[in-house]
C-alpha positions as CSV (number, residue, x, y, z in Angstrom):
1,M,-11.5,-3.4,21.1
2,T,-9.0,-0.6,20.6
3,A,-8.9,2.7,18.9
4,C,-6.0,4.8,17.7
5,D,-7.6,8.2,18.4
6,S,-10.8,9.7,19.8
7,F,-12.6,9.8,16.5
8,E,-12.0,6.1,16.0
9,A,-13.1,5.4,19.6
10,L,-16.4,7.2,19.0
11,A,-17.0,5.2,15.8
12,V,-16.2,1.9,17.6
13,Y,-18.5,2.8,20.4
14,V,-21.4,3.7,18.1
15,Q,-20.9,0.3,16.3
16,Y,-20.7,-1.8,19.5
17,K,-22.5,0.2,22.1
18,D,-24.8,-2.7,22.9
19,K,-21.8,-4.9,23.8
20,I,-19.6,-2.3,25.6
21,I,-20.0,-2.1,29.3
22,M,-16.8,-0.3,30.2
23,G,-14.2,1.8,28.5
24,I,-10.7,3.0,29.3
25,V,-9.8,6.4,27.9
26,D,-6.2,7.5,27.6
27,R,-5.4,10.8,29.3
28,V,-4.1,12.3,26.1
29,M,-5.7,11.1,22.9
30,P,-5.1,12.5,19.4
31,N,-7.8,14.8,18.1
32,M,-9.7,15.3,21.3
33,D,-8.8,15.4,25.0
34,K,-10.1,12.9,27.5
35,A,-12.9,15.1,28.8
36,T,-14.2,15.9,25.3
37,T,-14.1,12.3,24.3
38,I,-16.0,11.2,27.4
39,N,-18.6,13.9,26.9
40,Q,-19.1,12.8,23.3
41,L,-19.4,9.1,24.4
42,Q,-22.1,10.1,26.9
43,K,-24.3,11.8,24.3
């Protein structure tokens, strides 16, 4: 699964969170930085 930006990554994660066991987050993503994206994924 891929996402073009952090908002899309969050949407993909919400949709497939039962199937996702690991994610790779780009250091610089459009719309949100890596730390903010990771924090949002952990909520």
